Backbone as a printed PyTorch tensor [residue, N CA C, xyz], in Angstrom:
tensor([[[  0.8220,  -1.2110,   0.0000],
         [  0.0000,   0.0000,   0.0000],
         [  0.8530,   1.2560,   0.0000]],

        [[  1.9680,   1.2260,   0.7640],
         [  2.8550,   2.3880,   0.7590],
         [  3.3720,   2.6550,  -0.6430]],

        [[  3.6860,   1.5870,  -1.3850],
         [  4.1890,   1.7630,  -2.7500],
         [  3.1520,   2.4500,  -3.6270]],

        [[  1.8890,   2.0950,  -3.4470],
         [  0.8100,   2.7230,  -4.2240],
         [  0.7560,   4.2120,  -3.9210]],

        [[  0.8390,   4.5810,  -2.6580],
         [  0.7800,   5.9870,  -2.2790],
         [  1.9520,   6.7620,  -2.8450]],

        [[  3.1440,   6.2130,  -2.7540],
         [  4.3230,   6.9030,  -3.2720],
         [  4.2230,   7.0790,  -4.7750]],

        [[  3.7790,   6.0400,  -5.4620],
         [  3.6960,   6.1080,  -6.9200],
         [  2.6700,   7.1630,  -7.3310]],

        [[  1.5790,   7.2280,  -6.6120],
         [  0.5490,   8.2160,  -6.9240],
         [  1.0740,   9.6320,  -6.7680]],

        [[  1.7100,   9.9120,  -5.6630],
         [  2.1640,  11.2670,  -5.3890],
         [  3.2160,  11.7020,  -6.3940]],

        [[  4.1230,  10.8130,  -6.7890],
         [  5.1510,  11.1960,  -7.7490],
         [  4.5450,  11.5390,  -9.0900]],

        [[  3.3900,  10.9790,  -9.4120],
         [  2.7770,  11.2300, -10.7060],
         [  1.9360,  12.4970, -10.7380]],

        [[  1.7850,  13.1460,  -9.5970],
         [  1.1160,  14.4360,  -9.6240],
         [  1.8690,  15.3840, -10.5410]],

        [[  3.1850,  15.2430, -10.5680],
         [  4.0120,  16.0880, -11.4230],
         [  3.6110,  15.9650, -12.8830]],

        [[  3.1940,  14.7850, -13.2940],
         [  2.7990,  14.6000, -14.6940],
         [  1.6230,  15.4860, -15.0540]],

        [[  0.7310,  15.6850, -14.1110],
         [ -0.4150,  16.5550, -14.3570],
         [  0.0500,  17.9800, -14.5850]],

        [[  0.9630,  18.4510, -13.7460],
         [  1.4500,  19.8230, -13.8670],
         [  2.3050,  19.9960, -15.1120]],

        [[  3.1770,  19.0390, -15.3970],
         [  4.0990,  19.1740, -16.5140],
         [  3.3830,  19.3270, -17.8480]],

        [[  2.2110,  18.7790, -17.9540],
         [  1.4630,  18.8820, -19.2070],
         [  1.1310,  20.3190, -19.5580]],

        [[  1.1340,  21.2000, -18.5710],
         [  0.7630,  22.5960, -18.7920],
         [  1.9810,  23.5160, -18.9180]],

        [[  3.1530,  23.0080, -18.6110],
         [  4.2930,  23.8940, -18.3990],
         [  5.0420,  24.2560, -19.6750]],

        [[  4.3460,  24.7510, -20.6880],
         [  4.9850,  25.1770, -21.9240],
         [  4.3090,  26.4420, -22.4300]],

        [[  5.0940,  27.3990, -22.8560],
         [  4.5570,  28.6650, -23.3310],
         [  5.4250,  29.1840, -24.4690]],

        [[  4.8360,  29.3740, -25.6430],
         [  5.5830,  29.8550, -26.7880],
         [  5.5450,  31.3700, -26.8330]],

        [[  6.6760,  32.0000, -27.1760],
         [  6.6940,  33.4540, -27.2910],
         [  8.0920,  34.0070, -27.2430]],

        [[  8.2580,  35.2150, -27.6980],
         [  9.5770,  35.8390, -27.7680],
         [  9.9420,  36.5500, -26.4730]],

        [[  9.0390,  37.3920, -25.9870],
         [  9.3660,  38.2090, -24.8430],
         [  8.6210,  37.7960, -23.5940]],

        [[  9.3110,  37.9360, -22.4510],
         [  8.6620,  37.6680, -21.1740],
         [  9.2820,  38.5930, -20.1410]],

        [[  8.4360,  39.1820, -19.3010],
         [  8.8830,  40.0550, -18.2350],
         [  8.7060,  39.3270, -16.9030]],

        [[  9.3110,  39.8510, -15.8370],
         [  9.1670,  39.2030, -14.5290],
         [  7.7180,  38.9340, -14.1210]],

        [[  6.8540,  39.9130, -14.3330],
         [  5.4440,  39.7230, -13.9740],
         [  4.8130,  38.6090, -14.8080]],

        [[  5.2550,  38.4830, -16.0640],
         [  4.7370,  37.4230, -16.9270],
         [  5.1810,  36.0580, -16.4110]],

        [[  6.4460,  35.9830, -15.9810],
         [  6.9790,  34.7230, -15.4750],
         [  6.2440,  34.2850, -14.2070]],

        [[  5.9950,  35.2590, -13.3310],
         [  5.2430,  34.9440, -12.1110],
         [  3.8430,  34.4510, -12.4480]],

        [[  3.1710,  35.1530, -13.3430],
         [  1.8130,  34.7670, -13.7320],
         [  1.7970,  33.4020, -14.3930]],

        [[  2.8380,  33.1190, -15.1760],
         [  2.9440,  31.8280, -15.8710],
         [  3.0740,  30.6860, -14.8660]],

        [[  3.9350,  30.8670, -13.8650],
         [  4.0990,  29.8350, -12.8350],
         [  2.7950,  29.6520, -12.0630]],

        [[  2.1650,  30.7480, -11.6750],
         [  0.8990,  30.6810, -10.9410],
         [ -0.1700,  29.9470, -11.7460]],

        [[ -0.3100,  30.3270, -13.0190],
         [ -1.3320,  29.7070, -13.8670],
         [ -1.0530,  28.2360, -14.1050]],

        [[  0.2240,  27.8840, -14.2460],
         [  0.5930,  26.4910, -14.4790],
         [  0.2430,  25.6180, -13.2790]],

        [[  0.5890,  26.0900, -12.0910],
         [  0.2670,  25.3260, -10.8800],
         [ -1.2350,  25.2570, -10.6420]],

        [[ -1.9260,  26.3800, -10.8560],
         [ -3.3830,  26.3980, -10.6630],
         [ -4.0830,  25.4510, -11.6290]],

        [[ -3.5930,  25.3930, -12.8660],
         [ -4.2020,  24.4960, -13.8560],
         [ -3.8960,  23.0400, -13.5300]],

        [[ -2.6490,  22.7700, -13.1500],
         [ -2.2400,  21.3870, -12.9220],
         [ -2.7920,  20.7700, -11.6630]],

        [[ -2.9360,  21.5670, -10.6090],
         [ -3.4210,  21.0340,  -9.3270],
         [ -4.8990,  21.3310,  -9.0770]],

        [[ -5.3080,  22.5570,  -9.3180],
         [ -6.6300,  22.9910,  -8.8930],
         [ -7.6690,  23.0320, -10.0030]],

        [[ -7.2650,  22.6270, -11.2140],
         [ -8.1740,  22.6130, -12.3710],
         [ -8.7860,  23.9920, -12.6170]],

        [[ -7.9840,  25.0290, -12.4010],
         [ -8.4040,  26.4010, -12.6900],
         [ -7.6950,  26.8310, -13.9770]],

        [[ -8.4310,  26.8900, -15.0650],
         [ -7.8180,  27.0060, -16.3830],
         [ -7.8940,  28.3940, -17.0130]],

        [[ -8.6430,  29.3080, -16.4160],
         [ -8.8850,  30.6010, -17.0470],
         [ -7.6270,  31.3770, -17.3780]],

        [[ -6.7870,  31.6200, -16.3860],
         [ -5.5670,  32.3940, -16.6020],
         [ -4.5900,  31.6490, -17.5010]],

        [[ -4.5210,  30.3390, -17.3150],
         [ -3.6090,  29.5570, -18.1520],
         [ -4.0070,  29.6720, -19.6230]],

        [[ -5.2990,  29.5950, -19.8900],
         [ -5.7770,  29.6900, -21.2790],
         [ -5.4110,  31.0400, -21.8800]],

        [[ -5.5400,  32.1230, -21.0810],
         [ -5.1970,  33.4510, -21.5790],
         [ -3.7030,  33.5640, -21.8720]],

        [[ -2.8920,  33.0870, -20.9530],
         [ -1.4450,  33.2310, -21.0750],
         [ -0.8960,  32.4260, -22.2410]],

        [[ -1.4420,  31.2500, -22.4590],
         [ -0.9060,  30.3630, -23.4970],
         [ -1.6930,  30.4130, -24.8000]],

        [[ -2.6820,  31.3010, -24.8600],
         [ -3.5020,  31.4310, -26.0670],
         [ -4.1430,  30.1020, -26.4550]],

        [[ -4.6170,  29.3810, -25.4460],
         [ -5.3410,  28.1270, -25.6610],
         [ -6.7640,  28.3140, -25.1760]],

        [[ -7.5190,  27.2370, -25.0790],
         [ -8.8850,  27.3290, -24.5790],
         [ -9.0070,  26.5580, -23.2680]],

        [[ -9.9800,  26.9600, -22.4710],
         [-10.2120,  26.2500, -21.2170],
         [-10.6340,  24.8020, -21.4720]],

        [[-11.3490,  24.5860, -22.5650],
         [-11.7660,  23.2240, -22.8970],
         [-10.5620,  22.3470, -23.1870]],

        [[ -9.5840,  22.8950, -23.9150],
         [ -8.3740,  22.1330, -24.2080],
         [ -7.6190,  21.7980, -22.9200]],

        [[ -7.5330,  22.7830, -22.0330],
         [ -6.8480,  22.5610, -20.7660],
         [ -7.5940,  21.5440, -19.9050]],

        [[ -8.9190,  21.6170, -19.9020],
         [ -9.7340,  20.6640, -19.1380],
         [ -9.5260,  19.2410, -19.6470]],

        [[ -9.4940,  19.0820, -20.9650],
         [ -9.2770,  17.7620, -21.5540],
         [ -7.9210,  17.2080, -21.1620]],

        [[ -6.9100,  18.0650, -21.2110],
         [ -5.5630,  17.6560, -20.8360],
         [ -5.5040,  17.2570, -19.3680]],

        [[ -6.1400,  18.0460, -18.5220],
         [ -6.1780,  17.7410, -17.0890],
         [ -6.8710,  16.4040, -16.8380]],

        [[ -8.0220,  16.1960, -17.4590],
         [ -8.7730,  14.9570, -17.2710],
         [ -7.9730,  13.7450, -17.7290]],

        [[ -7.2900,  13.8850, -18.8720],
         [ -6.4800,  12.7770, -19.3860],
         [ -5.3610,  12.4250, -18.4070]],

        [[ -4.7710,  13.4430, -17.8030],
         [ -3.6910,  13.1910, -16.8610],
         [ -4.1970,  12.6130, -15.5500]],

        [[ -5.3840,  13.0460, -15.1180],
         [ -5.9840,  12.4320, -13.9290],
         [ -6.2420,  10.9490, -14.1950]],

        [[ -6.6890,  10.6310, -15.3970],
         [ -6.8970,   9.2290, -15.7650],
         [ -5.5940,   8.4490, -15.6810]],

        [[ -4.5030,   9.0730, -16.1420],
         [ -3.1990,   8.4130, -16.1050],
         [ -2.7670,   8.1460, -14.6720]],

        [[ -2.9510,   9.1330, -13.8050],
         [ -2.6030,   8.9650, -12.3950],
         [ -3.4470,   7.8640, -11.7630]],

        [[ -4.7420,   7.8510, -12.0830],
         [ -5.6410,   6.8330, -11.5200],
         [ -5.2360,   5.4360, -11.9670]],

        [[ -4.9200,   5.3010, -13.2530],
         [ -4.4880,   3.9850, -13.7590],
         [ -3.1970,   3.5230, -13.1020]],

        [[ -2.3440,   4.4810, -12.7590],
         [ -1.0560,   4.1320, -12.1600],
         [ -1.2070,   3.4820, -10.7860]],

        [[ -2.3580,   3.6490, -10.1590],
         [ -2.5930,   3.0240,  -8.8610],
         [ -2.6140,   1.5040,  -8.9560]],

        [[ -2.8610,   0.9880, -10.1610],
         [ -2.8040,  -0.4590, -10.3750],
         [ -3.9660,  -1.2310,  -9.7860]],

        [[ -5.1070,  -0.5870,  -9.6320],
         [ -6.2520,  -1.2480,  -9.0100],
         [ -6.7630,  -2.4300,  -9.8200]],

        [[ -6.6960,  -2.3400, -11.1420],
         [ -7.2330,  -3.4200, -11.9720],
         [ -6.5030,  -4.7330, -11.7020]],

        [[ -5.1910,  -4.6510, -11.4680],
         [ -4.4040,  -5.8620, -11.1930],
         [ -4.7250,  -6.4570,  -9.8250]],

        [[ -5.3130,  -5.6290,  -8.9460],
         [ -5.6670,  -6.0960,  -7.6050],
         [ -7.1040,  -6.6010,  -7.5330]],

        [[ -7.8060,  -6.5400,  -8.6540],
         [ -9.1910,  -7.0070,  -8.6720],
         [-10.1640,  -6.0230,  -8.0530]],

        [[ -9.7920,  -4.7370,  -8.0090],
         [-10.6280,  -3.7050,  -7.4110],
         [-11.7340,  -3.3070,  -8.3900]],

        [[-12.9140,  -3.0290,  -7.8760],
         [-14.0510,  -2.7160,  -8.7340],
         [-13.8740,  -1.3750,  -9.4480]],

        [[-14.5370,  -1.2300, -10.5940],
         [-14.4900,   0.0100, -11.3490],
         [-15.1140,   1.1650, -10.5540]],

        [[-16.1240,   0.8410,  -9.7880],
         [-16.7830,   1.8620,  -8.9600],
         [-15.7930,   2.4710,  -7.9710]],

        [[-14.9790,   1.6190,  -7.3560],
         [-13.9780,   2.1030,  -6.4070],
         [-12.9280,   2.9480,  -7.1140]],

        [[-12.5240,   2.5150,  -8.2890],
         [-11.5360,   3.2590,  -9.0760],
         [-12.0530,   4.6550,  -9.3930]],

        [[-13.3140,   4.7670,  -9.7530],
         [-13.9090,   6.0680, -10.0540],
         [-13.9670,   6.9460,  -8.8090]],

        [[-14.2310,   6.3360,  -7.6610],
         [-14.2490,   7.0940,  -6.4090],
         [-12.8760,   7.6930,  -6.1340]],

        [[-11.8450,   6.9100,  -6.3800],
         [-10.4870,   7.3940,  -6.1650],
         [-10.1280,   8.4980,  -7.1490]],

        [[-10.6140,   8.3780,  -8.3620],
         [-10.3430,   9.4130,  -9.3630],
         [-10.8490,  10.7680,  -8.8730]],

        [[-12.0530,  10.7760,  -8.3260],
         [-12.6180,  12.0180,  -7.8060],
         [-11.8860,  12.4780,  -6.5490]],

        [[-11.4730,  11.5120,  -5.7280],
         [-10.7490,  11.8520,  -4.5010],
         [ -9.4030,  12.4920,  -4.8240]],

        [[ -8.7370,  11.9760,  -5.8520],
         [ -7.4590,  12.5530,  -6.2630],
         [ -7.6230,  14.0220,  -6.6390]],

        [[ -8.6680,  14.3340,  -7.3660],
         [ -8.9120,  15.7250,  -7.7530],
         [ -9.1530,  16.6020,  -6.5270]],

        [[ -9.8580,  16.0540,  -5.5360],
         [-10.1130,  16.8130,  -4.3120],
         [ -8.8180,  17.0480,  -3.5350]],

        [[ -7.9430,  16.0400,  -3.5180],
         [ -6.6590,  16.1710,  -2.8280],
         [ -5.8050,  17.2290,  -3.5090]],

        [[ -5.7020,  17.1350,  -4.8390],
         [ -4.9040,  18.1080,  -5.5790],
         [ -5.4160,  19.5270,  -5.3440]],

        [[ -6.7260,  19.6710,  -5.3120],
         [ -7.3300,  20.9980,  -5.1960],
         [ -7.0160,  21.6670,  -3.8650]],

        [[ -6.6560,  20.8690,  -2.8490],
         [ -6.4080,  21.4320,  -1.5260],
         [ -4.9380,  21.6660,  -1.2220]],

        [[ -4.0680,  21.4880,  -2.2030],
         [ -2.6620,  21.7880,  -1.9470],
         [ -2.5090,  23.2930,  -1.7190]],

        [[ -1.4770,  23.6640,  -0.9520],
         [ -1.2620,  25.0750,  -0.6220],
         [  0.1090,  25.5260,  -1.1040]],

        [[  0.1050,  26.5750,  -1.9090],
         [  1.3660,  27.1520,  -2.3690],
         [  1.1580,  28.6440,  -2.5950]],

        [[  2.2470,  29.3910,  -2.4740],
         [  2.2260,  30.8290,  -2.7170],
         [  3.3480,  31.1690,  -3.6860]],

        [[  3.0010,  31.7910,  -4.7890],
         [  3.9840,  32.1470,  -5.8110],
         [  4.4990,  33.5610,  -5.5430]],

        [[  5.8240,  33.6780,  -5.3990],
         [  6.4330,  34.9700,  -5.1090],
         [  6.8310,  35.7180,  -6.3670]],

        [[  7.6130,  36.7680,  -6.1830],
         [  8.0390,  37.5890,  -7.3090],
         [  9.0830,  36.8690,  -8.1480]],

        [[  9.1300,  37.2240,  -9.4310],
         [ 10.1110,  36.6510, -10.3470],
         [ 11.3110,  37.5740, -10.4850]],

        [[ 12.4920,  36.9700, -10.6040],
         [ 13.7200,  37.7440, -10.8150],
         [ 14.4180,  37.2310, -12.0740]],

        [[ 14.9170,  38.1570, -12.8780],
         [ 15.6340,  37.7630, -14.0880],
         [ 17.0000,  37.1900, -13.7290]],

        [[ 17.3700,  36.1020, -14.4330],
         [ 18.6820,  35.5180, -14.2190],
         [ 19.0700,  34.6510, -15.4050]],

        [[ 20.2450,  34.9080, -15.9630],
         [ 20.8240,  34.1050, -17.0380],
         [ 19.8690,  33.9370, -18.2150]],

        [[ 19.1930,  34.9940, -18.5980],
         [ 18.2990,  34.9340, -19.7440],
         [ 16.9380,  34.3350, -19.4490]],

        [[ 16.7210,  33.9640, -18.2220],
         [ 15.4390,  33.4080, -17.8160],
         [ 14.9710,  34.0570, -16.5320]],

        [[ 14.2000,  33.3130, -15.7490],
         [ 13.6440,  33.8840, -14.5220],
         [ 13.6760,  32.8490, -13.3940]],

        [[ 13.7980,  33.3650, -12.1910],
         [ 13.6630,  32.5440, -10.9940],
         [ 12.4390,  33.0300, -10.2290]],

        [[ 11.5760,  32.0890,  -9.8690],
         [ 10.3480,  32.4240,  -9.1460],
         [ 10.2970,  31.5740,  -7.8810]],

        [[ 10.1810,  32.2210,  -6.7350],
         [ 10.1060,  31.4820,  -5.4820],
         [  8.6730,  31.0270,  -5.2170]],

        [[  8.5330,  29.7420,  -4.9160],
         [  7.2300,  29.1640,  -4.5800],
         [  7.3120,  28.6010,  -3.1650]],

        [[  6.4410,  29.0760,  -2.2900],
         [  6.3780,  28.5400,  -0.9360],
         [  5.3060,  27.4490,  -0.8970]],

        [[  5.7280,  26.2430,  -0.5950],
         [  4.8190,  25.0930,  -0.5810],
         [  4.6140,  24.6080,   0.8520]],

        [[  3.3480,  24.4760,   1.2470],
         [  3.0170,  23.9670,   2.5750],
         [  2.6620,  22.4830,   2.4480]],

        [[  3.4630,  21.5990,   3.0300],
         [  3.2350,  20.1680,   2.8590],
         [  1.9100,  19.6830,   3.4520]],

        [[  1.0980,  19.0710,   2.6240],
         [ -0.1580,  18.4890,   3.0760],
         [  0.1430,  17.1900,   3.8300]],

        [[ -0.4000,  17.0710,   5.0290],
         [ -0.0730,  15.9330,   5.8750],
         [ -1.1160,  14.8250,   5.8130]],

        [[ -1.7970,  14.7400,   4.6980],
         [ -2.8700,  13.7560,   4.5610],
         [ -2.3570,  12.3100,   4.5840]],

        [[ -1.1180,  12.1020,   4.1410],
         [ -0.5890,  10.7390,   4.0870],
         [  0.2000,  10.3660,   5.3340]],

        [[  0.4640,  11.3220,   6.1900],
         [  1.2860,  11.0800,   7.3700],
         [  0.6280,  10.0800,   8.3250]],

        [[  1.3240,   8.9890,   8.5840],
         [  0.8480,   7.9800,   9.5240],
         [ -0.2510,   7.0820,   9.0140]],

        [[ -0.6460,   7.2600,   7.7670],
         [ -1.8130,   6.5220,   7.2670],
         [ -1.5210,   5.0380,   7.0680]],

        [[ -0.2620,   4.7080,   6.7870],
         [  0.1080,   3.3030,   6.5860],
         [ -0.1810,   2.4760,   7.8340]],

        [[  0.2810,   2.9640,   8.9780],
         [  0.0690,   2.2310,  10.2270],
         [ -1.4090,   2.1450,  10.5820]],

        [[ -2.1390,   3.2310,  10.3570],
         [ -3.5790,   3.2260,  10.6430],
         [ -4.2990,   2.1950,   9.7890]],

        [[ -3.9280,   2.1390,   8.5220],
         [ -4.5780,   1.2060,   7.5990],
         [ -4.2990,  -0.2400,   7.9940]],

        [[ -3.0520,  -0.5420,   8.2880],
         [ -2.6800,  -1.9100,   8.6560],
         [ -3.4240,  -2.3470,   9.9140]],

        [[ -3.4990,  -1.4680,  10.9010],
         [ -4.1800,  -1.8050,  12.1510],
         [ -5.6650,  -2.0760,  11.9190]],

        [[ -6.3180,  -1.2350,  11.1300],
         [ -7.7470,  -1.4140,  10.8500],
         [ -7.9930,  -2.6760,  10.0530]],

        [[ -7.1200,  -2.9360,   9.0920],
         [ -7.2910,  -4.1150,   8.2440],
         [ -7.1150,  -5.3990,   9.0480]],

        [[ -6.0950,  -5.4560,   9.8780],
         [ -5.8600,  -6.6430,  10.6910],
         [ -7.0330,  -6.8980,  11.6340]],

        [[ -7.5500,  -5.8400,  12.2110],
         [ -8.6810,  -5.9720,  13.1320],
         [ -9.9060,  -6.5180,  12.4130]],

        [[-10.1600,  -6.0160,  11.2170],
         [-11.3330,  -6.4540,  10.4600],
         [-11.1930,  -7.8970,  10.0030]],

        [[-10.0120,  -8.2730,   9.5700],
         [ -9.7860,  -9.6520,   9.1100],
         [ -9.9410, -10.6400,  10.2590]],

        [[ -9.4490, -10.2700,  11.4460],
         [ -9.5620, -11.1440,  12.6160],
         [-11.0200, -11.3450,  13.0320]],

        [[-11.8470, -10.3560,  12.8080],
         [-13.2570, -10.4380,  13.1700],
         [-14.0280, -11.4070,  12.2870]],

        [[-13.5270, -11.6310,  11.0740],
         [-14.2500, -12.4790,  10.1240],
         [-14.1980, -13.9460,  10.5550]],

        [[-15.3420, -14.6170,  10.4300],
         [-15.4110, -16.0390,  10.7990],
         [-15.3460, -16.9400,   9.5720]],

        [[-14.9360, -16.3830,   8.4430],
         [-14.8210, -17.1740,   7.2290],
         [-13.5440, -16.8200,   6.4840]],

        [[-13.1680, -17.7050,   5.5650],
         [-11.9710, -17.4770,   4.7710],
         [-12.1750, -16.2800,   3.8340]],

        [[-11.2180, -15.3580,   3.8260],
         [-11.3040, -14.1790,   2.9760],
         [-10.3160, -14.3180,   1.8250]],

        [[-10.7990, -14.1500,   0.6270],
         [ -9.9350, -14.2770,  -0.5420],
         [ -8.9850, -13.0960,  -0.6470]],

        [[ -7.9360, -13.2660,  -1.4360],
         [ -6.9680, -12.1800,  -1.6260],
         [ -7.6280, -10.9550,  -2.2510]],

        [[ -8.5110, -11.1850,  -3.2340],
         [ -9.2130, -10.0600,  -3.8590],
         [-10.0890,  -9.3150,  -2.8600]],

        [[-10.7290, -10.0800,  -1.9600],
         [-11.5760,  -9.4470,  -0.9390],
         [-10.7420,  -8.6090,   0.0220]],

        [[ -9.5750,  -9.1160,   0.3820],
         [ -8.6800,  -8.3710,   1.2650],
         [ -8.2110,  -7.0900,   0.5840]],

        [[ -7.8540,  -7.2100,  -0.6990],
         [ -7.4310,  -6.0400,  -1.4580],
         [ -8.5310,  -4.9810,  -1.5180]],

        [[ -9.7570,  -5.4330,  -1.8250],
         [-10.8840,  -4.5040,  -1.9120],
         [-11.1410,  -3.8380,  -0.5720]],

        [[-11.0660,  -4.6400,   0.5000],
         [-11.2870,  -4.1130,   1.8400],
         [-10.2300,  -3.0590,   2.1840]],

        [[ -8.9750,  -3.3560,   1.8540],
         [ -7.8790,  -2.4210,   2.1520],
         [ -8.0520,  -1.1090,   1.3950]],

        [[ -8.4060,  -1.2090,   0.1140],
         [ -8.5730,  -0.0100,  -0.7040],
         [ -9.7700,   0.8040,  -0.2240]],

        [[-10.8300,   0.1330,   0.1710],
         [-12.0040,   0.8410,   0.7050],
         [-11.6510,   1.5600,   2.0070]],

        [[-10.8910,   0.8720,   2.8670],
         [-10.4880,   1.4800,   4.1300],
         [ -9.5710,   2.6760,   3.8960]],

        [[ -8.6630,   2.5300,   2.9420],
         [ -7.7550,   3.6270,   2.6170],
         [ -8.5300,   4.8340,   2.1110]],

        [[ -9.5280,   4.5830,   1.3060],
         [-10.3730,   5.6740,   0.7960],
         [-11.0400,   6.4140,   1.9530]],

        [[-11.5740,   5.6610,   2.8960],
         [-12.2490,   6.2810,   4.0370],
         [-11.2640,   7.0910,   4.8830]],

        [[-10.0760,   6.5420,   5.1080],
         [ -9.0660,   7.2440,   5.8940],
         [ -8.6400,   8.5390,   5.2220]],

        [[ -8.3900,   8.4630,   3.9090],
         [ -7.9750,   9.6530,   3.1720],
         [ -9.0740,  10.7160,   3.1670]],

        [[-10.3140,  10.2730,   3.0220],
         [-11.4400,  11.2080,   3.0160],
         [-11.5740,  11.9060,   4.3600]],

        [[-11.4010,  11.1390,   5.4400],
         [-11.4810,  11.7190,   6.7850],
         [-10.3720,  12.7440,   6.9980]],

        [[ -9.1560,  12.3870,   6.5970],
         [ -8.0230,  13.2860,   6.7750],
         [ -8.1640,  14.5350,   5.9010]],

        [[ -8.7050,  14.3550,   4.7090],
         [ -8.8650,  15.4810,   3.7980],
         [ -9.8700,  16.4850,   4.3350]],

        [[-10.8880,  15.9900,   5.0250],
         [-11.9230,  16.8700,   5.5700],
         [-11.3600,  17.8310,   6.6140]],

        [[-10.3100,  17.3970,   7.3090],
         [ -9.6820,  18.2420,   8.3310],
         [ -8.1720,  18.2750,   8.0990]],

        [[ -7.7990,  18.4780,   6.8650],
         [ -6.3880,  18.3680,   6.4880],
         [ -5.5350,  19.4360,   7.1710]],

        [[ -4.3450,  19.0350,   7.5600],
         [ -3.3870,  19.9500,   8.1650],
         [ -2.1680,  20.0730,   7.2590]],

        [[ -1.3870,  21.1160,   7.5100],
         [ -0.2230,  21.3940,   6.6730],
         [  0.9960,  21.6440,   7.5510]],

        [[  2.1480,  21.2760,   7.0350],
         [  3.3920,  21.5060,   7.7570],
         [  3.9780,  22.8680,   7.4420]],

        [[  5.1760,  23.0880,   7.9390],
         [  5.8610,  24.3660,   7.7250],
         [  6.2110,  24.5440,   6.2520]],

        [[  5.9830,  25.7360,   5.7460],
         [  6.2090,  26.0130,   4.3310],
         [  7.6780,  25.8660,   3.9580]],

        [[  7.9000,  25.3070,   2.7700],
         [  9.2380,  25.1950,   2.2090],
         [  9.3100,  26.0730,   0.9620]],

        [[ 10.4420,  26.7000,   0.7390],
         [ 10.6080,  27.5700,  -0.4140],
         [ 11.3720,  26.8550,  -1.5190]],

        [[ 10.7620,  26.7930,  -2.6880],
         [ 11.3620,  26.1710,  -3.8570],
         [ 11.5990,  27.2500,  -4.9090]],

        [[ 12.7980,  27.2730,  -5.4890],
         [ 13.0820,  28.2130,  -6.5700],
         [ 12.7510,  27.5510,  -7.9000]],

        [[ 11.7820,  28.1140,  -8.5930],
         [ 11.3360,  27.5780,  -9.8800],
         [ 11.9720,  28.4030, -11.0000]],

        [[ 12.5740,  27.7170, -11.9590],
         [ 13.2350,  28.3870, -13.0800],
         [ 12.3530,  28.3430, -14.3270]],

        [[ 12.1810,  29.4900, -14.9360],
         [ 11.4570,  29.5930, -16.2040],
         [ 12.4900,  29.9380, -17.2750]],

        [[ 12.6730,  29.0320, -18.2250],
         [ 13.7060,  29.2140, -19.2440],
         [ 13.1290,  28.9650, -20.6310]],

        [[ 13.8160,  29.4940, -21.6360],
         [ 13.3760,  29.3380, -23.0240],
         [ 14.3170,  28.3780, -23.7550]],

        [[ 13.7380,  27.3990, -24.4710],
         [ 14.5800,  26.4350, -25.1870],
         [ 14.8780,  26.9050, -26.6140]],

        [[ 15.5440,  26.0420, -27.3810],
         [ 15.9660,  26.3960, -28.7330],
         [ 14.7990,  26.5950, -29.6940]],

        [[ 13.6250,  26.1100, -29.3200],
         [ 12.4370,  26.2670, -30.1600],
         [ 11.5980,  27.4850, -29.7580]],

        [[ 12.1950,  28.3440, -28.9410],
         [ 11.5170,  29.5690, -28.5050],
         [ 10.3070,  29.2790, -27.6200]],

        [[ 10.3890,  28.1980, -26.8800],
         [  9.3070,  27.7980, -25.9770],
         [  9.7770,  27.9780, -24.5340]],

        [[  8.9980,  28.7380, -23.7720],
         [  9.2880,  28.9130, -22.3570],
         [  8.8170,  27.6800, -21.5940]],

        [[  9.6500,  27.2020, -20.6950],
         [  9.3190,  26.0230, -19.8980],
         [  9.6230,  26.2640, -18.4350]],

        [[  8.8800,  25.6130, -17.6080],
         [  9.2400,  25.5220, -16.1930],
         [ 10.0630,  24.2600, -16.0350]],

        [[ 11.2430,  24.3950, -15.4500],
         [ 12.1510,  23.2630, -15.3380],
         [ 11.4820,  22.0830, -14.6240]],

        [[ 11.5880,  20.9140, -15.2600],
         [ 10.9070,  19.7270, -14.7260],
         [ 11.3810,  19.3860, -13.3180]],

        [[ 12.6770,  19.4770, -13.0830],
         [ 13.1950,  19.1460, -11.7550],
         [ 12.6290,  20.0750, -10.6840]],

        [[ 12.3690,  21.3350, -11.0580],
         [ 11.7920,  22.2800, -10.1020],
         [ 10.3400,  21.9270,  -9.7890]],

        [[  9.6000,  21.5080, -10.8130],
         [  8.2120,  21.0990, -10.5810],
         [  8.1490,  19.8670,  -9.6860]],

        [[  9.0900,  18.9640,  -9.8760],
         [  9.1430,  17.7830,  -9.0170],
         [  9.4620,  18.1870,  -7.5860]],

        [[ 10.3160,  19.1920,  -7.4470],
         [ 10.6670,  19.6710,  -6.1060],
         [  9.4560,  20.3120,  -5.4230]],

        [[  8.6910,  21.0950,  -6.1820],
         [  7.4610,  21.6860,  -5.6330],
         [  6.5010,  20.5870,  -5.2320]],

        [[  6.3500,  19.6110,  -6.1120],
         [  5.4320,  18.4960,  -5.8560],
         [  5.8150,  17.7480,  -4.6030]],

        [[  7.1250,  17.4650,  -4.4540],
         [  7.6070,  16.7440,  -3.2740],
         [  7.3560,  17.5490,  -2.0090]],

        [[  7.4430,  18.8700,  -2.1210],
         [  7.2460,  19.7240,  -0.9380],
         [  5.7740,  19.8470,  -0.5620]],

        [[  4.8750,  19.5730,  -1.4870],
         [  3.4500,  19.7240,  -1.2270],
         [  2.8240,  18.5480,  -0.4980]],

        [[  3.5270,  17.4210,  -0.4740],
         [  2.9680,  16.2200,   0.1440],
         [  3.9760,  15.6040,   1.1030]],

        [[  3.4770,  15.1990,   2.2690],
         [  4.3110,  14.5160,   3.2550],
         [  3.9390,  13.0420,   3.2700]],

        [[  4.9010,  12.1760,   2.9190],
         [  4.6640,  10.7290,   2.9640],
         [  5.2960,  10.1800,   4.2380]]])
């Protein structure tokens, strides 16, 4: 189960990275700040308005991209191989969107450097996953011991995933955050005249937003 959680969180970056491209010749510090803000808002919170304006795209296109990436993250959980029902998978898909929407970050001012920009992002780690492994194992063991009949592996898997869903939902309802960490995000232009947010920086922001 811990492996599933880690794999899920690392793939949040894939959702954000899909938005992190902007074509154009000129960019000012305020533009770089707005670009980082819009990229994070689109990738995590499904807020596409500013991103569509900045990148000269449409909100529908951004929504489709976001949905496709949420599907990718959901599939990465590997529920089908565990014999988990489609209904449960859909519940998790919606839960993932709710989790992403509650991440906390603050985008600071942009500074020019080496032909590009540096933008400070303060990320407050969401503590929704903290301690959940031990809680899940304890609840699962207790429930299995209560059963007076043989439980199949698929039934155990389904029970564990259902319990994990309930635990995550409870924690999300009263989610807490740790001390903010500051990540320096670089906005640079490649040889094709496309502005990008450095992938390693997005991964760093992502890692700072979640506590495993």
